[in-house]
Structure formats: structure tokens, C-alpha cells
C-alpha positions in Angstrom: -0.1 0.0 0.2 1.0 3.5 -0.5 2.8 4.8 2.8 2.9 8.1 4.4 6.7 8.2 3.5 5.9 7.7 -0.5 3.2 10.3 -0.3 5.0 12.6 1.0 8.2 12.2 -1.2 5.7 12.0 -4.6 4.0 15.7 -3.0 7.6 16.9 -2.6 8.1 16.0 -6.0 5.2 16.7 -7.8 4.8 20.2 -7.1 7.5 22.2 -8.9 7.1 20.7 -11.9 5.6 22.7 -15.1 5.1 18.7 -16.8 2.2 17.0 -15.9 3.0 13.4 -14.5 0.5 10.6 -15.7 -0.7 8.3 -13.9 -2.2 4.6 -13.7 -4.9 3.6 -11.1 -5.9 -0.3 -10.5 -9.2 0.6 -9.9 -10.7 -2.5 -8.8 -14.4 -3.2 -7.8 -17.0 -0.3 -8.4 -17.8 -0.8 -4.7 -14.6 1.3 -3.7 -16.7 4.4 -5.0 -18.6 3.9 -2.4 -16.6 2.1 0.5 -14.2 3.7 2.7 -11.7 1.4 1.6 -7.4 1.8 1.0 -8.2 2.2 -2.2 -10.1 4.9 -2.4 -8.3 7.0 0.7 -4.8 6.7 -1.5 -6.8 7.9 -4.1 -7.8 10.9 -2.4 -4.7 11.6 -1.3 -2.9 11.5 -4.4 -5.7 13.6 -5.6 -4.3 15.7 -2.5 -0.3 15.2 -4.4 -1.4 16.2 -7.7 -0.6 19.2 -9.1 -4.2 21.0 -10.4 -4.2 20.1 -14.6 -6.1 22.1 -17.1 -7.8 19.1 -18.0 -7.9 15.2 -17.8 -7.6 12.8 -20.3 -8.8 9.0 -19.1 -7.8 5.9 -20.5 -10.7 3.6 -19.1 -10.6 -0.3 -19.4 -14.3 0.1 -20.1 -14.5 2.0 -23.2 -13.3 -1.0 -25.8 -13.8 0.2 -29.8 -12.9 -2.4 -32.9 -10.9 -0.1 -35.9 -11.1 3.1 -34.5 -9.6 5.3 -31.6 -13.1 7.0 -30.1 -12.3 10.4 -28.3 -15.4 11.9 -26.4 -16.1 15.7 -27.5 -19.1 16.3 -25.4 -19.5 19.3 -23.8 -21.2 17.6 -20.4 -20.2 14.2 -20.1 -22.9 11.8 -18.7 -21.8 9.5 -16.1 -22.0 5.9 -17.2 -23.3 3.2 -14.9 -21.8 0.3 -16.5 -22.4 -2.4 -13.9 -25.0 -4.8 -12.6 -25.5 -6.0 -9.1 -24.7 -2.9 -7.1 -26.6 -1.1 -4.4 -28.7 1.6 -5.9 -27.0 4.0 -4.3 -23.6 3.4 -6.9 -26.2 3.6 -9.5 -27.4 7.0 -8.2 -23.7 8.8 -8.0 -22.5 11.1 -10.6 -19.6 12.8 -11.3 -21.2 15.9 -13.3 -17.0 17.3 -14.7 -17.4 19.3 -18.0 -15.9 17.9 -21.0 -13.5 19.7 -23.1 -14.7 19.3 -26.7 -12.0 22.1 -28.4 -8.9 20.2 -26.5 -10.6 16.7 -27.4 -10.7 17.4 -31.3 -7.4 18.4 -30.7 -7.1 14.9 -29.8 -8.7 13.2 -32.6 -6.5 15.0 -34.9 -3.6 14.1 -32.6 -4.2 10.4 -33.4 -4.9 11.0 -37.2 -2.7 8.2 -37.6 -4.7 6.0 -35.5 -7.9 6.3 -37.2 -9.3 8.5 -34.3 -13.0 9.8 -34.8 -15.0 12.2 -33.0 -18.0 10.2 -30.7 -20.3 12.2 -28.2 -22.3 9.3 -26.8 -19.9 8.0 -24.5 -19.1 9.9 -21.0 -17.8 8.7 -18.0 -17.7 5.0 -17.5 -16.8 3.4 -14.2 -13.0 3.0 -14.8 -13.4 6.9 -15.1 -16.1 8.4 -12.5 -14.8 5.8 -9.5 -11.5 7.2 -9.0 -11.9 10.4 -10.4 -14.5 11.0 -7.5 -11.9 11.2 -5.2 -9.0 12.6 -7.1 -10.9 15.7 -7.7 -14.1 15.8 -5.7 -15.3 18.8 -6.8 -16.4 17.9 -9.9 -14.6 21.1 -11.5 -11.3 19.6 -13.9 -12.9 19.1 -17.5 -12.4 15.2 -18.4 -12.9 13.1 -21.2 -12.3 9.4 -22.3 -10.7 7.4 -25.0 -11.3 4.6 -26.3 -9.0 1.4 -26.8 -8.9 -0.2 -30.2 -9.7 -3.7 -29.2 -8.6 -5.0 -33.2 -4.7 -4.1 -32.0 -1.8 -5.7 -30.6 -0.3 -4.6 -27.1 2.2 -2.6 -28.6 -0.5 -0.3 -29.9 -1.4 1.3 -26.9 2.6 2.1 -26.3 2.4 4.5 -29.5 -0.8 6.1 -28.6 1.1 6.6 -25.3 4.2 8.0 -27.3 1.6 10.4 -29.0 -0.3 11.6 -26.5 2.9 12.6 -24.4 3.4 16.2 -25.9 0.3 16.8 -23.6 1.9 16.5 -20.5 3.5 20.1 -21.5 -0.1 21.6 -22.2 -1.1 21.1 -18.4 -3.1 17.8 -19.6 -3.0 15.0 -17.0 -3.2 11.3 -19.1 -4.8 8.9 -16.2 -5.1 5.2 -16.8 -7.4 3.0 -15.4 -7.7 -1.0 -15.4 -6.3 -3.8 -13.3 -2.4 -5.0 -14.1 -4.2 -8.3 -12.8 -7.6 -8.8 -13.9 -9.1 -12.4 -13.6 -13.1 -12.3 -12.7 -13.1 -16.3 -13.2 -10.2 -16.9 -10.6 -11.5 -14.6 -7.5 -11.3 -15.7 -4.3 -13.8 -14.6 -1.7 -11.6 -15.5 1.1 -9.4 -13.1 -0.5 -5.8 -14.9 -0.6 -3.5 -13.7 -3.9 -3.7 -16.3 -6.5 -0.2 -17.7 -7.0 -0.9 -16.5 -10.3 -1.6 -12.6 -9.8 1.0 -12.6 -7.4 4.0 -13.5 -10.0 2.3 -11.7 -13.0 2.2 -8.3 -11.1 5.7 -8.9 -9.9 7.4 -9.7 -12.8 5.3 -6.6 -14.6 6.4 -4.5 -11.5 9.9 -5.6 -12.9 9.9 -5.2 -16.1 8.3 -1.5 -15.6 11.2 -0.4 -13.3 13.8 -1.8 -16.2 11.7 0.6 -18.7 11.4 -2.9 -20.5 8.0 -1.6 -22.4 8.3 -3.8 -25.1 8.8 -7.0 -23.1 5.1 -6.0 -21.6 3.3 -5.3 -25.3 4.9 -8.8 -26.5 1.9 -11.8 -25.2 3.9 -14.3 -26.5 7.1 -13.5 -24.7 4.9 -13.2 -21.6 3.8 -16.9 -22.3 0.5 -18.7 -20.6 0.8 -16.4 -17.4 -0.6 -13.2 -19.2 -3.4 -15.6 -20.2 -3.9 -16.6 -16.8 -3.7 -13.0 -15.6 -5.5 -10.9 -18.5 -8.1 -13.6 -20.1 -8.8 -10.6 -22.0 -6.6 -7.6 -22.2 -8.5 -4.9 -21.8 -7.8 -3.7 -18.0 -4.1 -4.5 -19.1 -3.8 -1.5 -21.8 -4.4 1.4 -20.1 -1.0 0.4 -18.0 0.8 0.1 -21.6 -0.6 3.3 -23.0 0.7 5.3 -19.4 4.1 3.5 -19.6 4.7 4.5 -23.6 3.9 8.1 -22.8 6.6 8.3 -19.8 10.1 8.8 -21.1 13.4 8.5 -19.7 13.9 11.7 -17.4 10.4 10.5 -15.9 10.8 9.0 -12.3 8.4 6.2 -11.0 6.3 5.5 -7.6 4.4 2.6 -7.1 0.9 3.0 -5.0 -1.5 0.4 -3.5 0.1 -2.6 -4.7 -2.0 -5.3 -3.1 -3.8 -8.2 -4.6 -7.9 -7.9 -4.3 -10.2 -10.8 -3.9 -6.8 -13.6 -4.8 -7.4 -12.3 -8.5 -7.0 -8.2 -9.3 -3.9 -6.4 -8.7 -4.7 -3.3 -7.6 -1.1 -1.8 -8.5 -0.7 1.8 -9.4 2.0 3.6 -10.5 2.8 7.6 -11.1 5.5 8.7 -13.6 6.6 12.2 -12.5 9.6 14.7 -12.8 12.8 13.0 -11.4 
């Protein structure tokens, strides 16, 4: 988990920089939006440490498209309740942040070579608003999402990140939301971590620290362990987007590094000025 010392160090490093950090959060269960958990507390602490962005671009595991990358250009993104079987209070929750249509359309142009298109029907899915409500609880920072093209390979998400990285110098916070390990079929209600979850999480961490992004984006090289950690790769791809947007001058800080429900890694990380 994030510690007070880690948070103090991160706060000291984030404050002076004009370049925005990059954030990946393991969002886990939507219930984190309602409950007082170690994760929601860590997200609140992180929000108080981050510099205030001019806008937030979110890459969430829960907006998947095929053959194109969509960019939400709506002025008032709707709060999407894309889940079922949860308490009514969760379905009533709203995150009424404004969008940024002008910037979103610039991102469409920026991602022209990645077949980007405008969209005004999406909004903020639970991968976005359940963590944003803790990072920026007043919902007063413009925010918009871009989708994940599921017809492309893992390395494509690194390319998307590299292309988006210039936004960091324009006051834009790029936020990825997914999970480093996400296998709902292997969940354990007693919470004891599955061996494969611990192994993949540790391997991911080592390779991220080594900046071996090519290995993280090589599904064949990751082998059967990858397939156990991610029966589908939607929750993994946002982590690659954030990695791709980083550069060699960034420091890397990890937080919330536990395995939840046996098979969901809550590991989160921040790339920031050294």
C-alpha cells in the first residue's frame, strides 16, 4: 500500500514541475466508489498531491472499440453506470465534470494516424468516475475519455501513449484506469492471492521499473502467465498507454500494490519528474 513516506516524497516531487505526471490506477470493484477503503483513501491522498491540471484525458478499460480510437467530445459527459448487481446508491452516483470539446477535437487530430474519430455518445464510465471522484471530488476539472481499439495489439497502446505524451506539457493529466492483473473467473472471496496473480504482478513491476516496455507489450513472450492474468486484455492496455507516454527522465512511484479478491491487482503507479 502507499505509505505516508511515499506520499510525502511524491508530493514534494510533483509540486514544482510544470510537466504533468502520468497516473495509472488499479480501479478494482465499483464498490470502492462507495466504501471507505485503503484504495479510495490512497486515491484521495494522491489527488491532494497532484498539481491541478487544465484537463484530464482518461484511458479506461471499459471503453472498447473495434477498428478506431474514439474521443469523447461532449461538453457535459454523462456518468455511465456500466455494471449490474450493485447497490442502488452506486447507480445514483454522479460525477458532473465538464468536458473539453476543443481539446478533445485536437486529440482526434493528434491521433489521426491511429484512425481516431469524434464521439459524443459516451461520457465517463466507471473506470473513470469511480477514481476521479476521489482525485478531484469537486468535479471541476474538464475531463474526457478516449477508447481502446481492441483490434490492435498491445504495442499499439504504447504508440498511443507516445503520441499523447506531448499533452503533458500543456497541463493535461493522462490517467489510465484498469488492473495489472484482472481475472474475475479466478476470484477468491477469502481474498487469498492466487499464485499466478502474485507472479504476474511482480514480473510486471520488475519490467516497468527496468523500462522494458517492449517485453510488457509482447504477449507471446509473456506466455501462459499473461493468459492467466488477463483472459481478456482490456484491463491491461491502459497501463501500457501510460508507460508509452513516459520518458527516460521520469521517476516512477508505485502505490496500492495489493492483490484484491485473489486475482485482481490493485497496483497503481505514477510517472513524474525526478
